[in-house]
C-alpha positions as CSV (number, residue, x, y, z in Angstrom):
1,M,0.2,0.1,0.0
2,K,1.3,3.4,-0.6
3,D,2.2,5.6,2.0
4,L,-0.5,8.3,2.1
5,H,1.8,11.2,2.6
6,D,3.3,10.3,-0.7
7,L,1.7,13.3,-3.1
8,S,2.2,11.7,-6.3
9,R,-0.5,9.2,-5.3
10,Y,-3.4,12.5,-5.9
11,P,-4.1,13.9,-9.0
12,L,-3.3,17.5,-9.9
13,R,-7.0,18.1,-10.6
14,L,-10.4,16.7,-9.9
15,E,-11.7,15.9,-13.6
16,G,-15.8,15.2,-14.5
17,P,-19.0,16.2,-14.1
18,D,-19.3,14.7,-10.9
19,R,-16.2,15.9,-9.4
20,P,-17.4,17.1,-5.9
21,M,-16.6,20.8,-4.8
22,V,-14.8,19.5,-1.8
23,S,-12.6,17.0,-1.5
24,F,-10.9,15.8,1.7
25,R,-8.1,13.3,0.5
26,N,-6.5,11.3,3.7
27,V,-6.5,14.6,5.3
28,T,-4.3,14.2,8.6
29,K,-4.2,17.6,11.0
30,R,-1.9,17.1,14.6
31,Y,-1.6,19.9,17.0
32,G,2.2,18.5,18.5
33,D,1.4,14.9,19.1
34,L,-2.1,15.2,19.1
35,V,-4.1,13.7,15.5
36,V,-7.2,15.6,15.5
37,L,-7.9,14.3,11.9
38,D,-7.0,11.1,11.0
39,G,-7.0,10.1,7.4
40,L,-10.1,11.8,6.9
41,N,-12.1,11.3,3.6
42,L,-14.9,13.6,2.7
43,D,-16.8,14.5,-0.3
44,V,-19.0,17.4,-0.4
45,A,-21.0,17.8,-3.8
46,E,-22.0,21.1,-5.3
47,G,-25.1,22.4,-3.9
48,E,-25.1,19.8,-1.0
49,M,-26.0,20.8,2.5
50,V,-23.9,18.9,4.9
51,S,-24.3,18.9,8.9
52,I,-21.3,17.7,11.0
53,I,-21.8,16.4,14.4
54,G,-20.2,14.8,17.1
55,P,-18.6,15.3,20.9
56,S,-16.3,18.0,22.0
57,G,-12.9,17.3,20.8
58,S,-14.0,15.0,17.8
59,G,-12.5,16.8,15.2
60,K,-15.5,18.4,13.4
61,T,-15.0,22.2,14.2
62,T,-11.1,21.1,12.6
63,V,-12.8,20.4,9.1
64,L,-14.0,23.9,8.4
65,R,-10.8,25.3,9.7
66,M,-8.7,23.3,7.2
67,L,-10.8,24.7,4.4
68,M,-10.1,28.4,5.9
69,L,-7.8,29.4,8.1
70,E,-4.9,26.3,8.8
71,R,-2.3,24.0,6.9
72,I,-2.8,20.2,7.1
73,Q,0.5,17.7,7.7
74,G,-1.3,14.9,5.1
75,G,-3.3,14.2,2.4
76,V,-4.7,16.9,0.1
77,I,-8.0,19.2,0.2
78,Y,-9.4,20.1,-3.4
79,V,-12.3,22.9,-3.8
80,D,-14.0,22.7,-6.9
81,G,-11.6,20.3,-8.5
82,A,-8.5,22.2,-7.9
83,P,-5.7,21.7,-4.7
84,L,-6.4,23.9,-2.2
85,S,-3.7,22.5,0.5
86,H,-1.2,22.1,-2.4
87,M,-0.5,23.5,-5.9
88,E,1.3,22.2,-8.8
89,R,4.9,22.8,-9.5
90,G,6.6,21.1,-12.3
91,G,3.9,18.7,-12.7
92,K,3.7,17.8,-9.3
93,L,1.9,18.7,-6.1
94,V,3.8,20.8,-3.4
95,P,2.4,22.2,-0.3
96,A,0.5,25.4,-1.1
97,N,2.1,28.9,-0.5
98,S,0.6,31.5,1.3
99,R,-0.4,33.1,-1.7
100,H,-1.6,29.9,-3.5
101,L,-3.8,29.9,-0.1
102,R,-5.2,33.0,-0.2
103,A,-6.7,32.9,-3.5
104,G,-8.0,29.5,-3.0
105,R,-9.8,30.7,0.0
106,E,-11.3,33.6,-1.9
107,Q,-14.1,31.1,-3.1
108,I,-14.8,29.8,0.6
109,G,-16.9,32.0,3.1
110,M,-17.4,31.7,6.6
111,C,-19.2,32.8,9.7
112,F,-18.0,32.1,13.1
113,Q,-19.5,31.2,15.9
114,H,-19.0,34.5,17.8
115,F,-19.7,36.9,14.4
116,N,-16.5,38.7,14.4
117,L,-17.7,41.8,12.3
118,F,-15.4,45.0,12.2
119,P,-16.7,46.6,14.9
120,H,-15.6,50.0,13.8
121,M,-18.3,49.6,10.7
122,T,-21.9,49.8,10.3
123,A,-23.5,46.6,8.8
124,L,-23.1,47.8,5.6
125,G,-19.9,48.8,5.6
126,N,-18.9,45.4,7.2
127,C,-20.8,43.6,4.1
128,M,-18.7,45.9,1.5
129,E,-15.3,46.0,2.8
130,G,-14.3,42.4,1.2
131,P,-15.8,43.2,-2.0
132,V,-14.2,46.4,-2.5
133,Q,-10.7,45.6,-1.0
134,V,-10.5,41.9,-2.0
135,L,-12.3,41.5,-5.4
136,G,-11.8,45.0,-6.5
137,L,-15.5,45.9,-6.9
138,S,-16.4,49.5,-7.2
139,K,-17.8,51.3,-3.7
140,Q,-21.3,51.7,-6.1
141,A,-21.6,48.0,-7.1
142,A,-20.5,46.7,-3.6
143,R,-23.5,48.5,-1.7
144,E,-25.6,47.6,-4.1
145,R,-24.5,44.2,-3.5
146,A,-24.3,44.4,0.2
147,E,-27.9,46.2,0.2
148,D,-29.3,42.9,-1.4
149,L,-27.9,40.9,1.2
150,L,-28.9,42.8,4.1
151,E,-32.6,42.8,2.8
152,M,-32.5,39.1,2.3
153,V,-31.2,38.7,6.0
154,G,-33.7,41.2,7.1
155,M,-31.2,43.7,8.2
156,I,-31.6,46.4,5.7
157,D,-33.1,48.5,8.4
158,K,-29.9,48.2,10.3
159,R,-27.6,49.1,7.7
160,D,-26.2,52.2,9.3
161,E,-25.8,50.7,12.8
162,H,-22.2,49.8,14.1
163,P,-22.0,45.6,15.7
164,A,-22.3,47.2,19.1
165,R,-26.2,48.7,18.8
166,L,-26.9,44.9,17.3
167,S,-28.3,41.9,19.4
168,G,-26.4,38.7,18.9
169,G,-29.2,37.5,16.2
170,Q,-28.8,40.4,14.2
171,Q,-24.9,40.7,14.2
172,Q,-24.9,36.7,13.1
173,R,-27.5,37.7,9.9
174,V,-24.7,40.3,9.2
175,A,-22.0,38.2,9.3
176,I,-24.0,35.6,6.9
177,A,-24.3,38.5,4.6
178,R,-20.9,39.9,4.9
179,A,-19.5,36.1,4.1
180,L,-22.3,35.6,0.8
181,A,-21.1,39.2,-0.4
182,M,-17.9,37.7,-1.3
183,R,-19.4,35.1,-3.7
184,P,-18.4,32.1,-2.2
185,K,-18.9,28.6,-3.8
186,V,-18.8,27.4,-0.4
187,L,-20.2,28.4,2.5
188,L,-18.8,27.1,6.3
189,L,-20.9,27.7,9.2
190,D,-19.3,27.0,12.4
191,E,-21.9,26.8,15.5
192,V,-23.5,29.6,14.3
193,T,-26.4,29.8,16.7
194,S,-24.7,28.1,19.6
195,A,-23.7,31.9,21.3
196,L,-27.2,33.3,20.6
197,D,-29.9,33.4,23.2
198,P,-33.0,30.7,22.5
199,E,-35.4,33.2,21.4
200,V,-33.4,34.7,18.4
201,I,-32.1,31.1,17.4
202,G,-35.2,30.9,14.8
203,E,-33.8,34.4,13.3
204,V,-30.4,32.8,12.1
205,T,-31.9,29.4,11.1
206,E,-34.6,31.3,9.4
207,V,-31.8,32.8,7.5
208,I,-29.7,29.5,6.7
209,R,-32.9,27.9,5.5
210,K,-33.3,30.8,2.7
211,L,-30.0,30.4,1.6
212,V,-30.4,26.3,0.9
213,Q,-33.4,27.4,-0.9
214,K,-32.5,30.5,-3.2
215,Y,-28.5,29.6,-3.9
216,R,-27.0,26.7,-5.1
217,L,-24.5,26.9,-2.3
218,T,-22.4,23.8,-1.0
219,I,-22.5,24.1,2.6
220,M,-20.8,22.9,5.3
221,M,-22.3,23.1,8.7
222,V,-20.7,22.2,12.2
223,T,-23.8,22.2,14.8
224,H,-24.8,20.8,18.0
225,Q,-28.4,21.3,17.4
226,M,-29.5,18.1,15.8
227,G,-33.4,19.2,15.2
228,F,-31.8,21.7,12.8
229,A,-29.4,19.7,10.9
230,A,-32.0,16.7,10.8
231,D,-34.7,19.6,9.1
232,I,-32.1,21.0,6.9
233,S,-29.0,18.8,5.7
234,D,-28.9,16.6,3.0
235,R,-26.4,14.5,4.9
236,V,-25.3,14.3,8.1
237,C,-21.8,13.0,9.2
238,F,-21.3,12.3,12.9
239,F,-17.5,12.6,14.0
240,Y,-15.6,10.5,16.7
241,D,-11.8,10.9,17.4
242,G,-10.9,12.4,14.5
243,R,-12.5,10.3,11.8
244,I,-16.1,9.9,10.3
245,E,-17.5,7.6,12.3
246,E,-21.0,6.9,10.7
247,E,-22.6,9.2,7.8
248,G,-26.1,9.3,5.9
249,A,-29.5,10.9,5.3
250,P,-30.9,12.7,8.3
251,A,-33.8,10.6,8.5
252,D,-31.7,7.5,8.7
253,L,-29.1,8.6,11.1
254,F,-31.2,10.2,13.5
255,S,-33.5,7.5,13.5
256,N,-31.8,4.3,13.3
257,P,-28.1,4.9,13.9
258,Q,-26.0,1.9,13.3
259,K,-22.8,2.6,15.6
260,E,-22.8,2.1,19.2
261,R,-20.8,5.4,19.3
262,T,-23.5,7.4,17.2
263,Q,-26.0,5.6,19.4
264,Q,-24.7,7.1,22.5
265,F,-24.0,10.5,21.3
266,L,-27.7,11.0,20.0
267,S,-28.9,9.5,23.3
268,A,-27.2,11.8,25.2
269,V,-28.0,14.6,23.3
270,K,-31.4,13.9,23.9
271,S,-31.2,13.5,27.5
272,A,-29.7,16.7,27.8
273,D,-32.6,18.4,26.0
């Protein structure tokens, strides 16, 4: 068997009409001696909504961070057929430099648990900044795009407010609009409702439902809300110990989990509720 860290075994590009939008091929991530992702293989199709669930420390949030924020130690990650974690040089794959990573990550939007809005900018300014500075849009074009998205998430009346004057649910909706303003092919949602009060969670989940219905976005969502994942996902992946322990359609995984660890986790979540 070939060494999974041997880059010659991975294609320079993924070709064909059925190629996944996101593909993890034998991806390993370590922090020192701690292995957080252990040879992960995961394909996400264009337009697919995948929810990632699992206990703390299972590696689920690390999956998103490898796409947007950090480097891997083994395997290759592809986005829209092209390697993200690596680049081609002389007909071979080599680890990506910072420039390649920045360019590849322009295709990806991410919403964080704690919003991460620019505090000195209005809601409108937050949504305009990326398209102007990164994509090179004119301020007028960026304003029109931002206003359309703020309208979609129900925040157009708050466009001139700074984050400090917005509720948590309102800030998260602006953060989603800001991510969409970059016209990403892939949207990553990292526990976007976990920092919110229960009464405003519905505001954000309704916005995500609209996204799924309106755009052909590929969405990967880490969540602790099983009901929401069951309602909105095409597929649910249960992570345990840095690997996918079980995956399937929500109706199958939640109603009839096959693996003992999945059963234990869902039982514990249900008891906590």
